[in-house]
Structures are given as C-alpha cells and as structure tokens.
C-alpha positions as CSV (number, residue, x, y, z in Angstrom):
1,M,37.6,-1.0,27.0
2,L,34.6,-3.3,25.9
3,T,32.7,-2.7,22.8
4,I,29.6,-4.6,22.1
5,E,28.6,-4.4,18.5
6,H,25.1,-5.3,17.2
7,L,25.2,-8.5,19.3
8,T,22.6,-11.0,18.3
9,K,22.3,-14.6,19.8
10,K,19.7,-16.9,18.8
11,Y,18.1,-20.2,20.1
12,G,16.5,-21.6,16.9
13,D,14.0,-18.8,15.9
14,F,14.3,-16.9,19.5
15,K,16.5,-14.1,19.8
16,A,17.8,-14.0,23.5
17,V,19.9,-11.0,22.4
18,D,18.6,-8.9,19.7
19,D,21.3,-6.3,18.1
20,L,22.6,-5.1,21.3
21,S,25.4,-2.4,21.2
22,L,27.1,-1.0,24.2
23,H,30.4,0.6,24.8
24,I,32.0,0.5,28.4
25,L,35.1,2.9,28.8
26,P,38.0,2.7,31.2
27,G,37.1,4.0,34.4
28,E,33.3,3.2,34.4
29,I,31.3,1.0,36.6
30,Y,28.5,0.0,34.1
31,G,25.3,-1.6,35.4
32,F,23.2,-4.1,33.3
33,I,19.7,-4.7,34.5
34,G,16.6,-6.4,33.3
35,H,14.1,-8.9,34.3
36,N,14.7,-12.7,34.5
37,G,15.0,-13.9,30.9
38,A,15.9,-10.5,29.6
39,G,19.2,-11.5,28.1
40,K,21.4,-10.3,30.5
41,T,23.3,-13.6,31.3
42,T,23.5,-14.8,27.6
43,T,25.2,-11.2,26.9
44,L,27.5,-11.8,29.8
45,K,28.4,-15.3,28.7
46,S,28.9,-14.1,25.2
47,I,31.2,-11.5,26.2
48,A,33.3,-14.1,28.2
49,G,33.6,-16.3,25.3
50,I,31.5,-19.1,26.7
51,L,28.6,-18.7,24.2
52,S,29.1,-18.4,20.6
53,F,26.8,-15.8,19.1
54,D,25.1,-15.5,15.6
55,E,25.7,-11.8,14.6
56,G,27.8,-8.8,15.6
57,D,31.2,-8.7,17.6
58,I,32.5,-8.2,20.9
59,K,35.8,-6.4,21.4
60,I,38.0,-5.9,24.4
61,N,40.7,-3.3,24.0
62,G,40.0,-3.5,20.2
63,L,40.5,-7.4,20.2
64,S,37.6,-9.5,19.0
65,I,36.6,-12.2,21.1
66,K,35.7,-14.3,18.0
67,T,39.3,-14.0,16.5
68,N,41.5,-13.5,19.3
69,P,39.6,-15.4,22.3
70,I,43.0,-16.3,24.4
71,E,44.3,-12.7,24.1
72,C,40.9,-11.5,25.2
73,K,40.5,-13.6,28.0
74,K,44.0,-12.7,29.4
75,L,42.6,-9.0,29.9
76,F,39.3,-9.7,31.7
77,A,37.8,-11.8,34.5
78,Y,34.3,-13.2,34.8
79,I,32.1,-14.2,37.7
80,P,29.1,-16.0,36.8
81,D,25.7,-15.9,38.8
82,N,26.5,-19.0,40.6
83,P,30.4,-20.0,40.7
84,D,31.1,-23.6,39.8
85,L,34.3,-24.1,41.6
86,Y,36.3,-27.2,42.2
87,D,34.8,-28.7,45.2
88,F,37.6,-31.1,45.9
89,M,40.3,-28.5,45.8
90,T,41.0,-26.1,49.1
91,G,40.5,-22.7,48.6
92,E,44.2,-22.2,48.7
93,K,44.8,-24.6,45.7
94,Y,42.1,-23.2,43.6
95,L,43.5,-19.6,43.9
96,N,46.8,-20.8,43.1
97,F,45.3,-22.9,40.0
98,I,44.1,-19.7,38.7
99,A,47.0,-17.8,39.4
100,D,48.9,-20.5,37.3
101,I,46.6,-20.2,34.5
102,F,47.0,-16.4,34.2
103,E,50.8,-16.8,34.8
104,V,50.8,-14.6,38.2
105,S,54.4,-14.6,39.7
106,A,54.6,-16.5,43.1
107,A,55.5,-13.2,45.0
108,S,52.5,-11.5,43.3
109,R,50.0,-14.3,44.0
110,S,51.1,-14.6,47.6
111,A,50.6,-11.0,48.4
112,L,47.2,-10.7,46.6
113,I,46.0,-13.9,48.1
114,K,46.8,-12.6,51.7
115,K,45.4,-9.1,50.8
116,Y,42.1,-10.2,49.7
117,A,41.6,-13.2,51.9
118,D,42.3,-11.0,55.0
119,I,39.7,-8.5,53.8
120,F,37.2,-10.9,53.4
121,E,38.0,-12.7,56.4
122,M,38.7,-15.8,54.5
123,T,42.4,-16.6,55.6
124,N,41.5,-19.3,58.1
125,S,39.3,-21.0,55.5
126,L,41.6,-21.2,52.8
127,G,42.8,-24.6,53.8
128,N,39.4,-26.3,53.9
129,P,37.9,-28.0,50.9
130,I,35.7,-25.7,49.1
131,S,33.1,-28.3,49.5
132,S,32.8,-27.4,53.1
133,Y,32.3,-23.5,52.1
134,S,29.0,-21.9,52.4
135,H,27.5,-20.0,49.2
136,G,28.7,-16.8,50.5
137,M,32.2,-18.1,51.1
138,K,32.3,-19.5,47.5
139,Q,31.0,-16.1,46.2
140,K,34.2,-14.2,48.2
141,L,36.5,-17.2,46.9
142,A,35.3,-16.4,43.3
143,I,35.8,-12.6,43.6
144,I,39.3,-13.1,45.0
145,S,40.1,-15.5,42.2
146,A,38.9,-12.9,39.5
147,W,41.0,-9.9,41.1
148,I,44.2,-12.1,41.5
149,H,45.8,-11.3,38.0
150,D,44.9,-7.6,38.1
151,P,42.4,-7.7,35.0
152,K,41.6,-4.7,33.1
153,L,38.0,-5.7,32.6
154,I,35.9,-7.4,35.4
155,I,32.4,-9.1,34.1
156,M,30.0,-10.1,36.9
157,D,26.8,-11.6,36.9
158,E,24.7,-10.8,40.2
159,P,27.9,-10.5,42.2
160,F,26.0,-9.3,45.3
161,V,23.8,-12.4,45.8
162,G,24.9,-14.4,48.7
163,L,27.2,-11.9,50.3
164,D,26.6,-10.4,53.8
165,P,26.4,-6.5,54.2
166,K,30.1,-6.2,54.9
167,A,31.2,-8.2,52.0
168,S,29.0,-6.2,49.6
169,H,30.6,-3.0,50.9
170,I,34.1,-4.4,50.5
171,L,33.2,-5.6,46.8
172,K,31.9,-2.1,45.9
173,E,35.1,-0.5,47.2
174,M,37.2,-2.9,45.2
175,M,35.1,-2.4,42.1
176,R,35.8,1.4,42.3
177,E,39.5,0.9,43.0
178,V,39.7,-1.0,39.7
179,C,38.0,1.8,37.8
180,N,40.0,4.3,39.6
181,N,43.2,2.6,38.4
182,G,42.0,2.7,34.7
183,G,40.0,-0.6,34.6
184,A,36.3,-1.3,34.0
185,I,33.4,-3.1,35.6
186,F,30.3,-4.6,33.7
187,F,27.9,-6.1,35.9
188,S,24.3,-7.3,36.0
189,T,22.3,-6.9,39.1
190,H,18.7,-7.2,40.5
191,V,19.7,-4.8,43.4
192,L,18.6,-1.7,41.9
193,E,19.4,0.5,44.9
194,V,23.0,-0.8,44.6
195,A,23.1,0.1,40.9
196,E,21.8,3.6,41.4
197,K,24.4,4.7,44.0
198,L,27.3,2.5,42.5
199,C,27.1,2.9,38.7
200,D,28.5,5.5,36.5
201,K,26.3,4.1,33.6
202,I,23.3,1.8,33.3
203,A,21.7,-0.1,30.5
204,I,18.3,-1.6,30.8
205,I,17.5,-4.7,28.6
206,K,14.0,-6.1,28.0
207,S,13.2,-9.3,25.6
208,G,17.0,-9.3,24.6
209,K,16.6,-5.4,23.3
210,L,18.4,-2.6,24.7
211,I,15.6,-0.1,25.6
212,R,17.6,2.6,27.6
213,S,21.3,3.2,28.4
214,G,23.5,6.1,29.3
215,S,24.6,7.9,32.5
216,M,22.6,7.7,35.6
217,D,21.3,11.0,35.2
218,E,20.3,10.3,31.4
219,V,18.6,7.2,32.5
220,K,16.5,8.2,35.4
221,G,16.5,11.8,35.5
222,D,14.8,13.2,38.8
223,D,13.0,9.8,39.3
224,S,14.2,6.8,41.0
225,L,16.0,4.0,39.0
226,E,13.3,1.4,40.5
227,N,10.4,3.8,39.2
228,I,12.1,4.0,35.8
229,F,12.8,0.3,35.5
230,L,9.2,-0.6,36.5
231,E,7.7,1.8,34.0
232,L,9.9,0.5,31.1
233,E,9.0,-3.1,32.0
234,E,5.3,-2.6,31.7
C-alpha cells in the first residue's frame, strides 16, 4: 500500500529525515512516534507530496509520488496536524469542494456527508462559516473531508489533538473500518496509550533516523510502549 524507500530530506546540511524505509500493508494501522523535531511531520508531508525530498522514493500502490503525483493523490487522504481550512466557506461548501476535487458523485457525497456529519454531531453546524468553528470542530470537518472520497490510504499527523473523548472513539472505529475494508492508515501521535491499543505496527523515529519498527509485540515485548519510547529516547 505505502512503501517508503531510503527517504532522505535535507535542509542545508541538516538531515530532517535520514535514510528512512518503511512498508505499510493493506489492513494495517501503522503508528509513527517520536519527539518533537524527530522528522515525523517532514516524513508525512513528503508522502503527501507537499515536500520534495533529496533521496529515495515513496510509492503508493506501486506508483511513485515523484513521477505520478496526481495518480498517487487520488488514492490517499492527508490530514495535517493543524488543518488549514477555508474559513470563508461553510462546512457544507468545503465538503462539496473536496468532493468536487475527487470527482465524488452527487449521490455518494450526499450520503457520506450526512453519515459522518451525523456521527460527529456536526449536521447543524455545516451551514455555518468555518471561521466560527472551534479547533475540535475544524478537526472533525477535516476528518470528514478525508473520508469523503473513500481513500485506500489515510495519512494523519496527530489526528486526536483537539478531539473530545467521544470523537476520538469514533475516529478509532473509522480507522479500523478502513483497514477492515482493505485500506491502510499511517499516522503520527504523541498519545502512546492510543498507539499501543490501536496500532497493528509501530515505528519510532529519532533525529530523522528509524530506531525501531515492527508489530507492537516486536517493538515493546512485555514492557509498555511508553517505557520503551522513553528508554530509546535517552
């Protein structure tokens, strides 16, 4: 589904990501953890085609984001850590705008918008301008927009920040549903308890380098993910 091959991203002489390789398979929820500045967001933005990179390649369903950016972007959705939405639009107009980009049929988009707006209790707010939304409401809208074209791969940077417990629970169920239907999730998080309970596999990055990856049992053994993470960060 997603293959990262020897990814290196430099800023001058500084390597924000240093020879990173990962393989996320269909059906997997794959967590990506590391301290602030470890290279997580740089990696995710490179996958999404927002940042160019210096070495290596990123492939989605066998297509390179370098040589086939448009075809790749049709296959995935990306939610940044701080969603920059069009504040002048209403929530409904924004969702229809995203649906237009991904050529979602009128019938499909109407059903999906209703489904997810109802689930997140956003239905009565979709007619309001996004500028009036709280951070949590903007996060919910970004999540709905990511799911609206039924992507095979969803990339998320700290998706649980700003969500209340109920919305977090809903998002976890949605993530698992995507993977049960043959899709994949790759997301960063600082909430280690969530990662430990939710993820099938985990990767830990430090100073741009991958220091451990694999199934949850392979990474943490009989210890907690928090203890392993703190030990590896020392």
